[in-house]
N, C-alpha and C positions, 0 to 999 in steps of 0.2 A: 718508762723509756721504750719498752718493747711495743706498747700500745701506740706510741707516737710513730715509731718506725713502720708499724703495720698500716697506720692511717696514711702515712706518706706514700708507701708502696701502692696502696689502693688508689690514691689520687693520681699517681703517675700512670698506672695501668688504665684508668678511666680515660685519660688523654690519648693514650696509645690506641685504645679500642674505638675511640670516637671517629666519626667520619663515615662517608658512604663508600664502603669497601666494594660494593657491587655496582657503583655508578657507571653509567655508559655515557660518554660524551655525546651531546646532541648531534654533532656532525656525523657520528657513526651510526645513528639510528635511521632506518629506512621507513619514514612515516608514510603509511598507506591510508589514503583518504577514500578510495573507492575500489571495488573489486567486481569482477565479472567472471562467470563460469559458463563454458561452452563444452559441447562434445567435440573431442578431437576428430580430425578428418579420418584417420585410420583407426578402426576399432577392432580389437582382438575378439575372439569368440567367447572367452571365459570371464573377462572383466571389462568394465567401462574404462575408457581413457578420457581424461578431462583436460581441457585447456583453462588455466587460471590466469587472468589478467589483473595485475595489481596496478593501481595508479599511485605512484610515488610522488611526493612533493619534493621539488628541488629547492632547498632552502636558500641557497645563495642567489639563484635566479629570482625567486619569489621576493626576497628582501630588496634586491637591487632594482626591481621593477616597481617598488612601492606598493606591492599587492595587486598590481594591475597587469594583465597580459599585454597591454599596449603601452606600457611605461617605457622609460628610457634605459632599461637595463640590458639592452642588446636584443638579439633575435632569439635567444634561447627561451624555450617554453618553461614556465614555472612548475612543470610536472613531466613525468615520464611514465608511459605505459609499458610494463614488462610482462611478457607472456611466457609461461612454462607449462610443460605437459607431464602428466603422471596419472596414476591410478587412485591416488588419494590426495585430498587437499593438503594434509600435513606433509606428505612426500614432496608435493610441488613447492610448498613454502620453503622447505629446506633447500631445494634446488635453486629457488629464486634468490636466496641469499648470495649464492655464487654469481648469478647473472647480474644482479643489481649492485654488487659490491658491498652490500650491507644487509643485515637481517631485517626482514619486514617487521614493522612495529604497528600493531593494529588498534591501539587504544584510541586513535582518532578516526577510525573507520566510520564513514557516514552512510554509505549505501552499498548494498550487495545486489547485483543484477544477475539473474539466472535465465539462461536462454529457454524459450518455450520447448525447444527440442529436448532439453535435459528434463524439464518438468513433466513432459509427457511419458517418460519412462517410469514404470511402476516402482515406487520406493526410492528412486535415485535422489529426488529432491530432499526427502527426509534424511538420507544418508549424508548429503552435503551439509545440511543444516546442523548435523551432529557436532562437527568441529566448532562451528560458530556459536553454538549454544554452550558447549562443554568447556571451551578454552576460557580461562579466567581473564585473558587479555582482551577478549571481545566484550563489547558493550551491548546491553539489551536494547539500546535505543537505535541500533543500526536499522535503517529502512530497507525493506526487501521488495524487489520488483521483478516482474517477469517480462522479458523482451521477446518480441517477435523478430526473428532473424538473429544474427550473432549478437550476443550480449556485449562483446568487447567493442562493437561499433558504438554502443551507448557511451563508452568511456572516451570516445574520440570526438564527441559533439563539442564544438567550440563556438557558442553564441557570442556575438560582439558584446564587449563590456564585461564578460565574465572572466574571472581569474582561473578557476579550476573547473573542469567539466563536472566532477563529482559534487563540488559545492553548488554549482548551478542546478544540478538535478535534485539535490537535497532541498534547496530552497523552493524549487518548483513543486516538489511533493508536499512540503509543509503548507504551501498556499492552496493545495487541493481541497482542504477542509473548508474553504470559503465559497465553494460553488457546488451545487447539486449535481452538476454534470460529470464530476470527477470523483474517483474513489479516494477516501482518506488514506493517508500513509499507514503502512503496517509495520510495527516494530518487531525486532527479533524476539523480544519477550513474548509477544502475542503468538508468534509462530510456535514457540515452545509450548504454549498452552494448547494450541490446536493439535500439535503432534501428540501430546499426552492424552487429550480427550477424544481424539479421532473424529473431531468435528470437521465437516466440510466448510470451506471458507473461500474468500476471494482475495486476490492480490492485485495491485496496480499493474496494468498491462500496457507496456510502452513500446514505442517503435521509433527508430532514428529516421528522420526525414531531412537529409542535408545537415544544416547546422542547427536544426530545431528538434525538439522532442515532442512527439505526439503521445500524450498521456491519457487520452480519452479511452476508457474501456477497462475491463477487469478480466483477469485469468481466474477460472474456476478450478479449485483443487478439491478432489473428492477425498474425504477424510480417512476412509478405511485403508486405502492404498497410497495416499499422498501422491496422486497422479493428476496432472492437468487434463481435464476432460472436455474443456471448451473455453470459450471467451465471450464476454458480453460486449456489445457495442456501446458507444457513448450514450445513446438513447436508453438502452436497457440498463446501463449503470445508473442513469437518472431514476428509473423506476425502482431499482434496488434501494437507492438512498431514500426514496419516499416511503418504502415499506419499513426500513430499519430506522427511519427518523434521523439519519445522519446527514451532515453537510446541508445546513438549513438555509443557505443562500443560493440564489440563482434565478433564472427566468423560465417562465412557462409560456409557450406560444399557443394561441388558439384563435379560432375564427368565430365571428358573430356577425350575422347579416352579410356574410360573404367578405368581411373585412378582417384583416389581421389585427390582433391586439396582443400586447405583451404584459404579462403579470409578473411583477418582481417580488420574489419571496423575501420577507423580512424575519419571519419566524415560522418554525415548523416542528411538529411533534407527531409521533406515531405510537399508538397503543395496540398491542397484540394480545389477544385473549385466546386461550385454547380450551376446548372441551373434548377430552379424550374418553368420555364415558362409554361411547359406542366404538368399540375397537374396529368395527367394519366400516365406520365413517367418522373419523376424527374431524371435528369442526374447528377451524381457525378463523377468527375475525380480525381484520386489520382496519383500524380507524385512523385516517390521516387528517390532521388539523393544520391549517396554514393561515397565516396573516400576511398581507402584502399590499402593494399599490399598483395601480395602472401606470406604467412608466412610458408606454408608447402605444399609439393607436392610429389606425387608418380609418378614414371616414370622418363624418362631421356631427354625429349625434352627441347631444349633451350628456355628460356623466352626472349631472345634478339630479337627474330623474331617478328617484328611489327604486321604482320598478325595473328600470333598465339596469341598475347596479345589481339587483337580485338576479336578473337574467344572466348578467356577466358572471356572477359567482357560480351559477349552475353550469355554465360552459367551462369554467375553470375546474370545477369538480369533475366533470366528464373527462377533461384532458388528463387530470391527475390520475384518475382511475384507469384510463387507457394505458398510461405509461407504466403504472404499477403492475397491471395485469399482463402487459407485454413481457416484463421481467419475470413474472410468476410463470407464465407459459414456457419461457425459455428454461427455467429451472425445473418445473414440475413435469413437463411433458417431453421436452427435447433432451435435456441433459439428465433429468431424473435425479437431481442432486439438490439437497436443502442447504443452500448457502445464505439463507435469510435468517438463520438462527431460531427457526421454529422448534427444532428439536431441543435446543437449550431452554426454551420457555417451558416445554413439557417437563424437562428435568427439574427445573426450579420449582414449578407449581404442583407437579404430579410425579414425584420421584419414584413411587412404587410402580406406577404404570410404565415409566420410562425404563426401569430395569428389565421389564418384560419385553419391550419392543425395540430397544436401542440397537440390537444386532440386526434388525430388519427395517430400520427406519428409512435410510436412503440407499441401501444396498440389500442384498438377499432378496426377500420378497417385496421390498421397497414399499413400505406402508405410505410413505410420503407421496409417492406418485399414484398409487393404486387405491388407497383407502383414506384419503384426506381431501376435504373440501375447504378451500380458502376463499373467504368473501371479503372484498376490499371496498371500503366506502371512503369518500373524501368530503370534508367540510371546510370551505374556504371563505375568508372574509376579506373584502377590499376595504382597507382602512383609510387610504387617501387616494386621490386622483391626480396628484401632482400640484404644482404651483398655480396652474390655470386650468379652467374647464375646457376651453377651446383655444386652438392656435390658428384655426382656419375656419372659413365659413363654407 
């Protein structure tokens, strides 16, 4: 009898304890889909003061508009940008709960935009990343960007047909890996790895231009102090992608016989070899292999001529090598920062040597700039010439 009573009590207790005791109603959550960090206008002398802008999704407006900002749900936007100021991201987040009327909820955060003004301050970028890496509510898939000008301006971009600015920017970044002219998106998880290894790296460099986002270019972050030391142009970013073998699609313009021709990449790879046996002259070779087709040409010469195709391939090789060397010159001579991953190659293949030179690789005595020779060669193949040899005489 006692056993039956005990079993009955246990069953009753299990029903009483069941349920989501810490459940928060969805209407009480402040869903943050994008965030931007700027330096505040007034700066004290002892600490940095930051402006944090969170883009909150307005669920009622979003639902009534059918997921479209031009829908029939009235004039209210499906999002709200809320800005608060403080000395730490956590402090600002607490204050924002009062401003927005609900606590910010970050599990759906897609993008984090940091102003270049912030990234140029030594160590500040890494300090800001600390919360986004440490907080369990944050996701490692958050995309991180550097903006020229105010980061919160990026959160105000409203292209036609887009529902949420943050969602539009996220989609745009995801499509960047389809063209050699743009930098591939960088995850928060990758940022964490860079910070731990003290490797120099690049981040997408964006700028608001009216209702559009200019995403051509890259911000260069030096690893030992996590400070933005410069930026790459779109052309230099193309050269960087050629060296690293990333973003294998895109077009290469070149001239032959004074006429413009367009080579469309269909496949690309890059092989990097390092010979650090001579510490006074570390040798790095980069071999770029591409396959593609002639998608557009000016002039009327036939492409069926085998010798002419070989000549075209030589011109393509020259153009690729010029683009890659332009990015190399920017990194090795002007910025003196290895954002190509050469140091990582030495670490992987020659770890003993790397432990001796890592503290002077691209800072200190800067072996990368002063004692390293990089040789770049390209080998291109024209696979097809299009559906027709000629379209004009």
